[in-house]
C-alpha positions as CSV (number, residue, x, y, z in Angstrom):
1,M,-0.2,0.2,0.1
2,A,1.4,3.5,-0.6
3,G,2.7,5.6,1.5
4,R,0.5,8.5,3.6
5,S,2.9,9.9,5.9
6,T,2.7,13.5,4.6
7,V,2.1,16.3,6.9
8,S,-1.3,18.5,6.1
9,R,-1.6,20.8,3.6
10,R,-4.4,22.4,2.7
11,I,-5.1,24.7,0.4
12,P,-8.1,27.5,0.3
13,E,-11.7,25.6,-0.8
14,S,-12.0,28.5,-3.8
15,D,-8.6,27.1,-5.3
16,S,-8.4,23.2,-5.0
17,T,-10.1,22.8,-7.9
18,I,-7.1,21.0,-10.3
19,A,-7.8,21.7,-13.8
20,Y,-5.2,19.5,-15.4
21,V,-2.0,18.1,-14.8
22,Q,0.7,19.0,-15.8
23,T,4.3,16.8,-15.6
24,D,7.6,16.9,-16.3
25,G,9.2,14.3,-18.8
26,L,12.0,13.5,-16.5
27,A,9.2,12.8,-13.7
28,V,7.5,10.4,-16.6
29,M,10.5,8.9,-17.2
30,K,11.4,7.9,-13.4
31,I,7.9,6.7,-13.4
32,V,7.9,4.5,-16.3
33,K,11.4,3.1,-15.4
34,H,10.4,2.1,-12.0
35,C,7.3,0.4,-13.2
36,H,9.0,-1.2,-16.4
37,E,11.6,-2.6,-13.8
38,E,9.2,-3.9,-11.2
39,S,7.5,-5.3,-13.9
40,A,10.3,-7.6,-15.0
41,N,12.2,-8.2,-12.0
42,N,9.2,-9.9,-9.4
43,M,5.9,-8.0,-11.3
44,D,5.2,-6.1,-7.7
45,V,3.3,-3.1,-8.3
46,A,5.3,-0.4,-8.5
47,Q,4.7,3.2,-6.0
48,G,6.3,6.0,-5.1
49,A,6.2,9.9,-4.3
50,L,5.0,12.5,-6.5
51,L,6.8,16.2,-6.0
52,G,5.6,19.6,-7.8
53,L,4.0,22.5,-6.7
54,V,0.4,23.9,-7.5
55,V,0.2,26.6,-9.8
56,E,-3.0,28.5,-10.2
57,N,-5.5,25.8,-11.4
58,R,-2.7,23.2,-12.5
59,L,-1.2,20.7,-10.0
60,E,2.6,20.4,-11.8
61,I,4.7,17.3,-11.3
62,T,8.1,18.0,-11.6
63,N,10.1,14.9,-9.5
64,C,9.3,11.8,-8.5
65,F,11.0,8.7,-6.4
66,A,10.2,5.4,-5.3
67,F,8.8,4.0,-2.2
68,Q,11.0,1.8,0.3
69,K,10.5,-2.1,-0.5
70,H,12.8,-3.2,1.8
71,N,13.3,-1.8,5.3
72,D,17.1,-2.4,5.4
73,D,18.5,0.8,7.0
74,G,16.3,0.8,9.8
75,M,14.5,3.1,8.6
76,D,10.3,3.2,8.9
77,E,8.4,4.6,5.5
78,E,7.5,7.8,7.3
79,E,11.5,9.0,7.7
80,Y,12.5,7.5,4.6
81,Q,9.9,9.7,2.7
82,L,10.9,12.9,5.2
83,A,14.7,12.2,4.6
84,M,14.2,12.2,0.7
85,M,12.5,15.2,0.6
86,R,14.7,16.8,2.9
87,R,17.7,15.6,0.4
88,L,15.9,16.8,-2.8
89,R,15.2,19.9,-0.9
90,R,19.1,20.6,-0.3
91,V,19.4,20.3,-4.0
92,N,17.2,23.0,-5.3
93,V,14.5,19.9,-6.2
94,D,10.9,20.8,-5.2
95,H,9.9,18.8,-2.4
96,F,6.2,19.7,-1.4
97,H,4.4,16.2,-1.7
98,V,1.3,16.4,-4.7
99,G,0.5,12.6,-4.9
100,W,1.6,9.2,-6.0
101,Y,1.8,7.2,-8.6
102,Q,1.3,3.3,-9.3
103,S,1.5,0.6,-11.8
104,A,-1.3,-0.9,-13.2
105,D,-2.1,-4.2,-15.6
106,V,-4.2,-4.1,-18.5
107,G,-6.7,-1.1,-16.3
108,N,-6.4,-3.6,-12.8
109,F,-5.8,-0.6,-10.3
110,L,-9.2,0.1,-8.9
111,S,-8.7,-2.0,-5.4
112,L,-9.4,-1.1,-1.7
113,P,-5.9,-0.4,-1.2
114,L,-6.0,2.1,-3.8
115,L,-9.2,3.6,-2.7
116,E,-8.1,3.9,0.8
117,S,-4.5,5.1,-0.3
118,Q,-5.6,7.9,-2.0
119,Y,-8.8,9.2,0.4
120,H,-5.9,9.8,3.2
121,Y,-3.8,11.4,0.7
122,Q,-6.7,13.7,-0.3
123,T,-7.9,14.5,3.4
124,S,-4.1,15.5,4.4
125,I,-3.4,16.9,0.7
126,E,-6.2,18.8,-0.8
127,E,-4.5,18.8,-4.6
128,S,-3.0,15.0,-4.3
129,V,-3.7,12.8,-7.4
130,V,-2.6,9.7,-8.2
131,V,-1.0,8.8,-11.3
132,I,-1.6,5.3,-13.0
133,Y,0.8,4.0,-15.2
134,D,0.1,1.0,-17.6
135,T,3.1,-1.4,-18.3
136,Q,1.6,-3.9,-20.7
137,K,-0.3,-1.2,-22.6
138,S,2.7,1.1,-22.9
139,A,4.5,-2.1,-23.5
140,R,2.1,-2.8,-26.9
141,G,3.2,0.8,-28.3
142,F,0.2,3.0,-26.2
143,L,1.3,5.6,-23.3
144,T,-0.7,5.1,-20.8
145,L,-0.4,7.8,-17.8
146,K,-3.2,8.7,-16.2
147,A,-3.9,11.2,-13.5
148,Y,-7.6,10.1,-10.7
149,R,-8.6,12.2,-8.1
150,L,-11.3,10.5,-5.6
151,T,-14.6,12.6,-6.0
152,A,-16.6,14.5,-2.9
153,Q,-19.3,11.5,-3.4
154,A,-16.4,8.6,-2.7
155,I,-15.0,10.8,0.1
156,E,-18.2,11.5,2.3
157,M,-18.9,7.6,2.1
158,Y,-15.4,7.1,3.4
159,K,-15.3,9.3,6.4
160,E,-19.2,7.8,7.5
161,G,-17.3,4.4,6.9
162,E,-20.7,2.8,5.6
163,F,-21.0,0.2,2.6
164,T,-24.2,-0.6,2.9
165,P,-26.8,-0.7,0.1
166,E,-29.1,1.9,2.0
167,A,-26.1,4.8,2.8
168,L,-24.2,4.2,-1.0
169,L,-27.7,5.0,-1.9
170,K,-28.1,7.7,-0.5
171,L,-25.1,9.5,-1.3
172,K,-25.3,8.3,-4.9
173,V,-22.2,6.7,-5.0
174,G,-21.5,3.3,-7.9
175,Y,-18.5,2.6,-9.8
176,E,-18.4,5.4,-12.7
177,N,-18.4,8.2,-9.6
178,L,-15.6,6.6,-7.4
179,F,-12.8,8.6,-9.5
180,I,-12.3,11.5,-11.9
181,E,-10.1,11.4,-14.1
182,I,-8.5,14.4,-14.6
183,P,-6.1,15.1,-18.2
184,I,-2.7,15.0,-18.4
185,V,0.2,17.5,-20.0
186,I,3.4,16.7,-21.2
187,K,5.9,18.9,-21.0
188,N,9.1,19.4,-22.0
189,S,11.6,22.3,-22.2
190,A,12.8,23.1,-26.1
191,L,16.2,21.2,-25.8
192,T,14.7,18.5,-24.7
193,N,12.4,18.4,-27.7
194,I,15.3,18.8,-29.9
195,M,16.7,15.6,-28.7
196,M,13.7,13.6,-29.0
197,S,13.5,14.9,-32.4
198,E,16.9,13.2,-33.2
199,L,16.6,10.5,-31.9
200,C,13.4,9.3,-33.5
201,D,15.5,10.2,-37.0
202,M,17.8,7.1,-36.3
203,V,15.1,5.1,-34.7
204,P,16.0,2.2,-38.0
205,E,13.0,2.4,-40.1
206,E,12.1,-1.4,-39.5
207,D,12.1,-1.1,-35.7
208,G,8.5,0.8,-36.4
209,T,6.5,-2.6,-38.2
210,R,6.6,-4.3,-34.5
211,F,3.7,-1.9,-34.0
212,L,2.0,-3.9,-36.6
213,D,1.9,-6.5,-35.6
214,L,-0.5,-9.1,-35.9
215,G,-0.1,-11.5,-33.1
216,T,-3.4,-10.7,-30.9
217,A,-4.6,-13.4,-29.7
218,S,-2.7,-14.5,-27.0
219,V,-3.5,-10.6,-25.4
220,L,-6.4,-10.6,-26.0
221,E,-7.1,-14.4,-24.3
222,G,-5.1,-13.4,-21.3
223,Q,-7.2,-9.6,-21.4
224,L,-11.2,-12.3,-20.9
225,R,-9.8,-14.6,-18.4
226,V,-9.0,-12.0,-16.1
227,L,-12.8,-10.9,-17.3
228,M,-13.9,-14.2,-16.8
229,D,-11.8,-14.2,-13.2
230,R,-13.9,-11.1,-12.4
231,V,-17.5,-11.8,-13.3
232,D,-17.2,-15.2,-11.5
233,E,-16.2,-13.1,-8.7
234,L,-19.0,-10.6,-8.3
235,N,-21.4,-13.7,-9.4
236,Q,-20.4,-15.2,-5.9
237,E,-21.0,-11.5,-3.9
238,A,-24.0,-11.3,-6.2
239,I,-24.8,-15.0,-4.7
240,K,-24.0,-13.6,-1.4
241,F,-26.0,-11.0,-1.4
242,N,-29.6,-13.0,-2.9
243,R,-28.9,-15.3,0.3
244,Y,-29.0,-12.0,3.0
245,Q,-32.3,-11.4,1.3
246,Q,-33.3,-14.5,1.3
247,L,-32.2,-15.0,5.2
248,V,-34.6,-11.3,5.7
249,N,-36.9,-12.4,4.0
250,R,-37.6,-15.4,6.1
251,Q,-36.8,-13.6,9.1
252,Q,-39.7,-11.0,8.4
253,Q,-42.2,-13.6,8.1
254,D,-41.2,-15.4,11.3
255,K,-41.6,-12.0,13.1
256,H,-45.0,-11.6,11.4
257,R,-46.3,-14.8,12.0
258,Y,-44.8,-14.7,15.9
259,L,-47.2,-11.0,16.0
260,Q,-50.1,-12.2,14.2
261,K,-50.2,-15.4,17.7
262,R,-49.7,-12.9,20.2
263,A,-52.3,-10.9,18.8
264,Q,-54.3,-13.9,19.0
265,E,-53.3,-14.8,22.5
266,N,-53.8,-11.6,23.5
267,A,-57.2,-11.3,22.1
268,S,-58.4,-14.8,24.0
269,R,-57.1,-13.9,27.7
270,A,-59.0,-10.6,26.6
271,A,-62.5,-12.1,26.5
272,K,-61.3,-14.2,29.6
273,D,-61.0,-10.8,31.5
274,E,-56.9,-11.8,31.6
275,P,-53.8,-9.7,32.1
276,A,-52.4,-9.5,28.3
277,L,-48.4,-10.6,27.6
278,P,-46.1,-8.6,28.7
279,E,-44.2,-7.1,25.9
280,E,-41.2,-8.4,24.4
281,D,-38.0,-6.5,22.3
282,L,-38.1,-8.4,18.9
283,N,-34.8,-7.5,18.5
284,K,-33.5,-10.2,20.9
285,L,-35.8,-12.6,19.4
286,F,-35.1,-11.9,15.9
287,R,-31.4,-10.8,16.1
288,P,-30.7,-8.8,12.8
289,H,-28.3,-10.4,10.1
290,P,-25.9,-8.2,8.9
291,V,-25.9,-6.3,6.0
292,P,-23.3,-7.8,3.7
293,P,-20.9,-5.0,2.5
294,R,-21.4,-3.7,-0.8
295,L,-17.8,-2.0,-1.8
296,N,-15.7,-4.6,-3.2
297,P,-18.6,-5.5,-5.2
298,M,-19.0,-1.6,-6.6
299,I,-15.2,-2.5,-7.2
300,V,-15.5,-5.5,-8.7
301,A,-18.2,-4.1,-11.1
302,G,-15.6,-0.8,-11.8
303,Q,-12.8,-3.8,-12.8
304,I,-15.3,-5.6,-15.3
305,S,-16.7,-2.4,-16.9
306,T,-12.8,-1.5,-17.2
307,Y,-11.7,-4.3,-19.2
308,S,-15.0,-4.4,-21.1
309,Q,-13.6,-0.8,-22.0
310,H,-9.5,-2.2,-22.5
311,I,-11.1,-5.1,-24.8
312,S,-13.7,-3.1,-26.8
313,Q,-10.6,-0.8,-27.7
314,F,-7.8,-3.3,-28.5
315,C,-10.7,-5.3,-31.1
316,S,-11.1,-2.1,-32.9
317,Q,-7.2,-1.3,-32.9
318,S,-6.6,-4.8,-33.9
319,L,-9.4,-4.3,-36.5
320,A,-7.3,-1.2,-37.8
321,K,-4.6,-2.6,-38.4
322,L,-5.9,-5.9,-40.4
323,Y,-7.2,-3.2,-42.7
324,I,-4.1,-1.2,-42.7
325,T,-2.0,-4.5,-43.5
326,Q,-4.8,-5.5,-45.9
327,A,-4.2,-2.2,-47.9
328,L,-0.1,-3.1,-47.2
329,Q,-0.4,-6.6,-48.9
330,G,-2.2,-5.3,-51.8
331,A,-0.6,-2.8,-53.0
332,K,3.1,-5.1,-53.0
333,E,0.9,-7.4,-55.0
334,S,-0.1,-5.5,-57.6
335,K,3.6,-3.5,-57.9
336,A,4.9,-7.2,-57.8
337,N,2.5,-7.9,-61.0
338,P,2.0,-5.1,-62.8
């Protein structure tokens, strides 16, 4: 889980809206390098802190550093982050904590630990964001870097701490409005843009053809397998909730029969001029069943929606590749057979 050792630094309510996130190319490259290293070595989730500052309605991310994974120096997570920010301040680097980043695999970032971490960040640092970098999708040639913030409904839900269907319905919280996506703009200096243009010209022409790879079966199979697992998990949650509703209905029927029987006994005792039965606490006789929390099913539904969108987008891109390849093949054949 992401570290939450941050100093509370609230900004005025009128300035709390972040219109977009502007990140330097250096910070993006450090995030990309860290996430791919973790993905290649041990398939762990890469997490780190984002540093920068707020300028009007723009959140600028100028630097970042990874969270420590092993406590070799006898230093806890809070001390480690404070020490890193002190060292960056000494070399005149922006050291204000403005959020955190995390790696993802084909959009599987939506989870309970991420919600909890971002809630603690936003309640201590008003302008903080979480940046999600998709390693698998970026490896196929599509840079996927997105910034998210919790909505006001999601923050209120966590403040109340109730995840019952009634509480979620009252706050109008669903997986669609847990997060709000903030646009990201990558900004580089003029010298960096010149260097990137020169590097682009140095790339061999044949290296660009790998993005027309038509071997999409393995990628699509993996995404469909994960989607099936999430659907099965949501089905299990639905079975639990249906079982709870059946228990509640059965208890209501038992309570209704008990009240009817008690009313008949009181009526017969009244006819015999006998005192009525003493009042009893029905909650002790019929203890209410605990309501299963609905937060986890809502998160799973959000994951299913994310995977479905990725599969739809991936299939559309694959069809575009097929049409492009067909046109290239036709042009090649016509040139070979004039």
